[in-house]
Biopython code that builds the backbone (N, CA, C, O; Angstrom):
import numpy as np
from Bio.PDB.StructureBuilder import StructureBuilder

atoms = [
    (1, "MET", "N", (-47.247, -66.842, -25.266)),
    (1, "MET", "CA", (-47.762, -65.913, -25.976)),
    (1, "MET", "C", (-49.378, -66.117, -25.981)),
    (1, "MET", "O", (-49.868, -67.246, -26.024)),
    (2, "ALA", "N", (-49.878, -65.365, -25.951)),
    (2, "ALA", "CA", (-51.402, -65.464, -26.428)),
    (2, "ALA", "C", (-51.777, -64.705, -27.725)),
    (2, "ALA", "O", (-51.369, -63.551, -27.850)),
    (3, "LEU", "N", (-52.464, -65.229, -28.619)),
    (3, "LEU", "CA", (-52.889, -64.170, -29.903)),
    (3, "LEU", "C", (-54.106, -63.727, -29.434)),
    (3, "LEU", "O", (-54.687, -64.407, -28.588)),
    (4, "ASP", "N", (-54.563, -62.755, -29.818)),
    (4, "ASP", "CA", (-55.857, -62.289, -29.652)),
    (4, "ASP", "C", (-56.576, -62.558, -31.122)),
    (4, "ASP", "O", (-55.895, -62.857, -32.103)),
    (5, "GLU", "N", (-57.941, -62.429, -31.178)),
    (5, "GLU", "CA", (-58.938, -62.611, -32.631)),
    (5, "GLU", "C", (-58.309, -61.727, -33.496)),
    (5, "GLU", "O", (-58.033, -62.136, -34.623)),
    (6, "ARG", "N", (-58.040, -60.622, -33.186)),
    (6, "ARG", "CA", (-57.615, -59.672, -34.336)),
    (6, "ARG", "C", (-56.327, -59.889, -35.065)),
    (6, "ARG", "O", (-56.150, -59.769, -36.278)),
    (7, "THR", "N", (-55.519, -60.200, -34.224)),
    (7, "THR", "CA", (-53.924, -60.380, -34.543)),
    (7, "THR", "C", (-54.079, -61.794, -35.360)),
    (7, "THR", "O", (-53.463, -61.844, -36.425)),
    (8, "LEU", "N", (-54.868, -62.995, -34.957)),
    (8, "LEU", "CA", (-54.974, -64.125, -35.540)),
    (8, "LEU", "C", (-55.786, -63.962, -37.027)),
    (8, "LEU", "O", (-55.619, -64.738, -37.967)),
    (9, "ALA", "N", (-56.633, -62.877, -37.041)),
    (9, "ALA", "CA", (-57.600, -63.000, -38.273)),
    (9, "ALA", "C", (-56.352, -62.376, -39.460)),
    (9, "ALA", "O", (-56.441, -62.614, -40.665)),
    (10, "LEU", "N", (-55.302, -61.615, -38.887)),
    (10, "LEU", "CA", (-54.520, -61.006, -40.096)),
    (10, "LEU", "C", (-53.557, -62.048, -40.663)),
    (10, "LEU", "O", (-53.030, -61.916, -41.768)),
    (11, "LEU", "N", (-53.347, -63.113, -39.838)),
    (11, "LEU", "CA", (-52.362, -64.125, -40.223)),
    (11, "LEU", "C", (-53.017, -65.285, -40.859)),
    (11, "LEU", "O", (-54.059, -65.750, -40.398)),
    (12, "ALA", "N", (-52.397, -65.796, -41.973)),
    (12, "ALA", "CA", (-52.475, -66.695, -43.023)),
    (12, "ALA", "C", (-51.675, -67.586, -43.240)),
    (12, "ALA", "O", (-50.490, -67.259, -43.165)),
    (13, "CYS", "N", (-51.981, -68.948, -43.566)),
    (13, "CYS", "CA", (-50.743, -70.181, -44.093)),
    (13, "CYS", "C", (-50.156, -69.397, -45.350)),
    (13, "CYS", "O", (-50.894, -68.673, -46.018)),
    (14, "PRO", "N", (-48.820, -69.560, -45.651)),
    (14, "PRO", "CA", (-48.026, -69.067, -46.340)),
    (14, "PRO", "C", (-48.197, -69.902, -47.530)),
    (14, "PRO", "O", (-47.772, -69.357, -48.549)),
    (15, "LEU", "N", (-48.652, -70.959, -47.679)),
    (15, "LEU", "CA", (-48.843, -71.893, -48.718)),
    (15, "LEU", "C", (-50.178, -71.958, -49.335)),
    (15, "LEU", "O", (-50.230, -72.009, -50.564)),
    (16, "CYS", "N", (-51.262, -71.963, -48.645)),
    (16, "CYS", "CA", (-52.626, -72.219, -49.178)),
    (16, "CYS", "C", (-53.341, -70.862, -48.798)),
    (16, "CYS", "O", (-54.505, -70.770, -49.187)),
    (17, "LYS", "N", (-52.881, -69.927, -48.181)),
    (17, "LYS", "CA", (-53.501, -68.704, -47.627)),
    (17, "LYS", "C", (-54.820, -69.021, -46.872)),
    (17, "LYS", "O", (-55.775, -68.257, -47.016)),
    (18, "GLY", "N", (-54.920, -70.165, -46.035)),
    (18, "GLY", "CA", (-55.903, -70.393, -45.494)),
    (18, "GLY", "C", (-55.939, -69.815, -43.842)),
    (18, "GLY", "O", (-55.112, -69.029, -43.378)),
    (19, "ARG", "N", (-57.007, -70.360, -43.154)),
    (19, "ARG", "CA", (-57.136, -70.023, -41.824)),
    (19, "ARG", "C", (-56.079, -70.488, -41.138)),
    (19, "ARG", "O", (-55.588, -71.505, -41.628)),
    (20, "LEU", "N", (-55.307, -69.864, -39.663)),
    (20, "LEU", "CA", (-54.470, -70.382, -39.004)),
    (20, "LEU", "C", (-55.301, -70.544, -37.375)),
    (20, "LEU", "O", (-56.041, -69.686, -36.893)),
    (21, "VAL", "N", (-55.014, -71.591, -36.869)),
    (21, "VAL", "CA", (-55.688, -71.659, -35.797)),
    (21, "VAL", "C", (-54.532, -71.882, -34.506)),
    (21, "VAL", "O", (-53.661, -72.752, -34.477)),
    (22, "TRP", "N", (-54.795, -70.853, -33.485)),
    (22, "TRP", "CA", (-53.765, -71.093, -32.461)),
    (22, "TRP", "C", (-53.958, -72.157, -31.450)),
    (22, "TRP", "O", (-54.999, -72.407, -30.843)),
    (23, "ASN", "N", (-52.685, -72.816, -31.344)),
    (23, "ASN", "CA", (-52.487, -73.879, -30.293)),
    (23, "ASN", "C", (-51.763, -73.364, -29.160)),
    (23, "ASN", "O", (-50.540, -73.282, -29.274)),
    (24, "ALA", "N", (-52.423, -72.932, -27.870)),
    (24, "ALA", "CA", (-51.603, -72.470, -26.921)),
    (24, "ALA", "C", (-50.908, -73.519, -25.972)),
    (24, "ALA", "O", (-50.175, -73.121, -25.067)),
    (25, "THR", "N", (-51.092, -74.586, -26.138)),
    (25, "THR", "CA", (-50.412, -75.691, -25.471)),
    (25, "THR", "C", (-49.073, -76.063, -25.890)),
    (25, "THR", "O", (-48.211, -76.553, -25.161)),
    (26, "THR", "N", (-48.945, -75.718, -27.446)),
    (26, "THR", "CA", (-47.728, -76.227, -28.001)),
    (26, "THR", "C", (-47.183, -74.739, -28.657)),
    (26, "THR", "O", (-46.042, -74.785, -29.117)),
    (27, "SER", "N", (-47.721, -73.743, -28.721)),
    (27, "SER", "CA", (-47.398, -72.484, -29.159)),
    (27, "SER", "C", (-47.164, -72.498, -30.420)),
    (27, "SER", "O", (-46.118, -72.103, -30.935)),
    (28, "GLU", "N", (-48.238, -73.010, -31.072)),
    (28, "GLU", "CA", (-48.078, -73.002, -32.495)),
    (28, "GLU", "C", (-49.250, -72.591, -33.260)),
    (28, "GLU", "O", (-50.331, -72.604, -32.671)),
    (29, "LEU", "N", (-49.192, -72.118, -34.855)),
    (29, "LEU", "CA", (-50.133, -71.861, -35.391)),
    (29, "LEU", "C", (-50.539, -73.012, -36.270)),
    (29, "LEU", "O", (-49.596, -73.455, -36.927)),
    (30, "ILE", "N", (-51.597, -73.563, -36.441)),
    (30, "ILE", "CA", (-52.199, -74.745, -37.347)),
    (30, "ILE", "C", (-53.018, -74.217, -38.441)),
    (30, "ILE", "O", (-54.037, -73.526, -38.433)),
    (31, "CYS", "N", (-52.275, -74.744, -39.431)),
    (31, "CYS", "CA", (-53.023, -74.801, -40.887)),
    (31, "CYS", "C", (-53.676, -76.359, -41.181)),
    (31, "CYS", "O", (-53.020, -77.314, -41.595)),
    (32, "ARG", "N", (-54.942, -76.365, -40.902)),
    (32, "ARG", "CA", (-55.450, -77.695, -41.377)),
    (32, "ARG", "C", (-55.545, -78.350, -42.698)),
    (32, "ARG", "O", (-55.646, -79.542, -42.985)),
    (33, "GLY", "N", (-55.480, -77.126, -43.549)),
    (33, "GLY", "CA", (-55.574, -77.679, -44.931)),
    (33, "GLY", "C", (-54.202, -78.003, -45.315)),
    (33, "GLY", "O", (-54.062, -78.972, -46.060)),
    (34, "GLU", "N", (-53.114, -77.329, -44.917)),
    (34, "GLU", "CA", (-51.874, -78.201, -45.363)),
    (34, "GLU", "C", (-51.364, -79.199, -44.369)),
    (34, "GLU", "O", (-50.414, -79.954, -44.577)),
    (35, "ARG", "N", (-52.115, -79.135, -43.209)),
    (35, "ARG", "CA", (-51.393, -80.363, -42.052)),
    (35, "ARG", "C", (-50.065, -79.662, -41.361)),
    (35, "ARG", "O", (-49.243, -80.393, -40.807)),
    (36, "LEU", "N", (-49.912, -78.536, -41.395)),
    (36, "LEU", "CA", (-48.768, -77.925, -40.599)),
    (36, "LEU", "C", (-48.891, -77.180, -39.441)),
    (36, "LEU", "O", (-49.824, -76.385, -39.326)),
    (37, "ALA", "N", (-48.011, -77.346, -38.508)),
    (37, "ALA", "CA", (-47.862, -76.288, -37.370)),
    (37, "ALA", "C", (-46.659, -75.577, -37.563)),
    (37, "ALA", "O", (-45.546, -76.049, -37.796)),
    (38, "TYR", "N", (-47.054, -74.176, -37.421)),
    (38, "TYR", "CA", (-45.916, -73.249, -37.356)),
    (38, "TYR", "C", (-45.410, -72.894, -36.022)),
    (38, "TYR", "O", (-46.251, -72.754, -35.135)),
    (39, "PRO", "N", (-44.153, -72.724, -35.739)),
    (39, "PRO", "CA", (-43.822, -72.448, -34.274)),
    (39, "PRO", "C", (-43.882, -71.059, -34.024)),
    (39, "PRO", "O", (-43.514, -70.266, -34.891)),
    (40, "VAL", "N", (-44.384, -70.616, -32.737)),
    (40, "VAL", "CA", (-44.167, -69.150, -32.506)),
    (40, "VAL", "C", (-43.060, -69.156, -31.152)),
    (40, "VAL", "O", (-43.230, -69.700, -30.061)),
    (41, "ARG", "N", (-41.897, -68.366, -31.625)),
    (41, "ARG", "CA", (-40.869, -68.361, -30.485)),
    (41, "ARG", "C", (-40.800, -67.081, -30.129)),
    (41, "ARG", "O", (-41.070, -66.304, -31.045)),
    (42, "ASP", "N", (-40.477, -66.508, -28.907)),
    (42, "ASP", "CA", (-40.221, -65.303, -28.425)),
    (42, "ASP", "C", (-41.214, -64.243, -29.148)),
    (42, "ASP", "O", (-40.876, -63.146, -29.593)),
    (43, "ASP", "N", (-42.694, -64.890, -29.171)),
    (43, "ASP", "CA", (-43.671, -64.086, -29.722)),
    (43, "ASP", "C", (-43.786, -63.552, -31.211)),
    (43, "ASP", "O", (-44.491, -62.656, -31.676)),
    (44, "ILE", "N", (-42.856, -64.401, -31.810)),
    (44, "ILE", "CA", (-42.724, -64.113, -33.429)),
    (44, "ILE", "C", (-43.103, -65.335, -33.988)),
    (44, "ILE", "O", (-42.363, -66.282, -33.719)),
    (45, "PRO", "N", (-44.136, -65.566, -34.746)),
    (45, "PRO", "CA", (-44.766, -66.607, -35.741)),
    (45, "PRO", "C", (-43.763, -66.877, -36.734)),
    (45, "PRO", "O", (-43.274, -65.920, -37.335)),
    (46, "TYR", "N", (-43.358, -68.142, -37.009)),
    (46, "TYR", "CA", (-42.290, -68.181, -37.978)),
    (46, "TYR", "C", (-43.005, -69.060, -39.184)),
    (46, "TYR", "O", (-42.963, -70.286, -39.287)),
    (47, "LEU", "N", (-43.554, -68.293, -39.915)),
    (47, "LEU", "CA", (-44.434, -68.948, -40.937)),
    (47, "LEU", "C", (-43.590, -69.350, -42.196)),
    (47, "LEU", "O", (-43.965, -68.838, -43.251)),
    (48, "LEU", "N", (-42.645, -70.082, -42.240)),
    (48, "LEU", "CA", (-41.991, -70.818, -43.255)),
    (48, "LEU", "C", (-42.021, -72.325, -43.231)),
    (48, "LEU", "O", (-41.883, -73.046, -42.243)),
    (49, "ARG", "N", (-42.193, -72.628, -44.291)),
    (49, "ARG", "CA", (-42.447, -74.133, -44.657)),
    (49, "ARG", "C", (-41.147, -75.066, -43.802)),
    (49, "ARG", "O", (-41.297, -76.120, -43.184)),
    (50, "SER", "N", (-40.045, -74.386, -43.982)),
    (50, "SER", "CA", (-39.069, -75.197, -43.482)),
    (50, "SER", "C", (-39.072, -75.318, -42.026)),
    (50, "SER", "O", (-38.451, -76.222, -41.465)),
    (51, "GLU", "N", (-39.911, -74.230, -41.244)),
    (51, "GLU", "CA", (-39.806, -74.440, -39.730)),
    (51, "GLU", "C", (-40.972, -75.199, -39.373)),
    (51, "GLU", "O", (-41.081, -75.695, -38.252)),
    (52, "ALA", "N", (-41.819, -75.312, -40.234)),
    (52, "ALA", "CA", (-43.212, -75.938, -39.979)),
    (52, "ALA", "C", (-42.992, -77.537, -39.760)),
    (52, "ALA", "O", (-42.052, -78.080, -40.340)),
    (53, "ARG", "N", (-43.825, -78.255, -38.959)),
    (53, "ARG", "CA", (-43.825, -79.615, -38.606)),
    (53, "ARG", "C", (-45.094, -80.091, -39.342)),
    (53, "ARG", "O", (-46.045, -79.340, -39.558)),
    (54, "GLU", "N", (-45.055, -81.196, -39.658)),
    (54, "GLU", "CA", (-46.208, -81.947, -40.327)),
    (54, "GLU", "C", (-47.153, -82.627, -39.311)),
    (54, "GLU", "O", (-46.645, -83.161, -38.325)),
    (55, "LEU", "N", (-48.335, -82.643, -39.463)),
    (55, "LEU", "CA", (-49.098, -83.090, -38.709)),
    (55, "LEU", "C", (-50.148, -84.198, -38.953)),
    (55, "LEU", "O", (-51.079, -84.058, -39.746)),
    (56, "SER", "N", (-49.936, -85.291, -38.229)),
    (56, "SER", "CA", (-50.674, -86.350, -38.570)),
    (56, "SER", "C", (-52.425, -86.321, -38.397)),
    (56, "SER", "O", (-53.027, -85.386, -37.871)),
    (57, "ALA", "N", (-53.018, -87.448, -38.912)),
    (57, "ALA", "CA", (-54.573, -87.203, -38.835)),
    (57, "ALA", "C", (-54.845, -87.217, -37.439)),
    (57, "ALA", "O", (-55.731, -86.458, -37.047)),
    (58, "ALA", "N", (-54.089, -88.131, -36.386)),
    (58, "ALA", "CA", (-54.390, -88.101, -35.015)),
    (58, "ALA", "C", (-54.134, -86.868, -34.539)),
    (58, "ALA", "O", (-55.003, -86.337, -33.848)),
    (59, "ASP", "N", (-53.037, -86.247, -34.780)),
    (59, "ASP", "CA", (-52.554, -84.948, -34.246)),
    (59, "ASP", "C", (-53.827, -83.539, -34.464)),
    (59, "ASP", "O", (-54.097, -82.663, -33.643)),
    (60, "LEU", "N", (-54.325, -83.716, -35.642)),
    (60, "LEU", "CA", (-55.503, -82.726, -36.185)),
    (60, "LEU", "C", (-56.747, -83.182, -35.356)),
    (60, "LEU", "O", (-57.415, -82.255, -34.898)),
    (61, "GLU", "N", (-57.155, -84.399, -35.096)),
    (61, "GLU", "CA", (-58.139, -85.048, -34.544)),
    (61, "GLU", "C", (-58.065, -84.414, -33.020)),
    (61, "GLU", "O", (-59.095, -83.931, -32.548)),
    (62, "GLN", "N", (-56.928, -84.416, -32.307)),
    (62, "GLN", "CA", (-57.130, -83.950, -30.958)),
    (62, "GLN", "C", (-57.287, -82.374, -30.847)),
    (62, "GLN", "O", (-57.785, -81.991, -29.789)),
    (63, "LEU", "N", (-56.934, -81.381, -31.791)),
    (63, "LEU", "CA", (-56.932, -80.080, -31.760)),
    (63, "LEU", "C", (-58.623, -79.626, -31.477)),
    (63, "LEU", "O", (-59.541, -80.380, -31.800)),
    (64, "PRO", "N", (-58.798, -78.590, -30.976)),
    (64, "PRO", "CA", (-60.076, -78.068, -30.756)),
    (64, "PRO", "C", (-60.783, -77.399, -32.225)),
    (64, "PRO", "O", (-60.169, -76.710, -33.040)),
    (65, "LYS", "N", (-62.073, -77.762, -32.300)),
    (65, "LYS", "CA", (-62.401, -77.117, -33.763)),
    (65, "LYS", "C", (-62.635, -75.880, -33.932)),
    (65, "LYS", "O", (-62.877, -75.447, -35.059)),
]
sb = StructureBuilder()
sb.init_structure("model")
sb.init_model(0)
sb.init_chain("A")
sb.init_seg("    ")
for serial, (resi, resn, name, xyz) in enumerate(atoms, 1):
    if name == "N":
        sb.init_residue(resn, " ", resi, " ")
    sb.init_atom(name, np.array(xyz, "f"), 0.0, 1.0, " ", f" {name:<3s}", serial, name[0])
structure = sb.get_structure()
């Protein structure tokens, strides 16, 4: 799945309401503020805290700015 800029602009982190960044390599939406990665499966973003995985500082450094 590839998220276009318009779709990505509509999505926000459900916890902090911050901007999400698309990571095509892992098919995840990343919230830098909460340090969470929300999965996208079958073109559906799962924006639930229980579905998200926590990111380490090293994980965040590897992501494009």
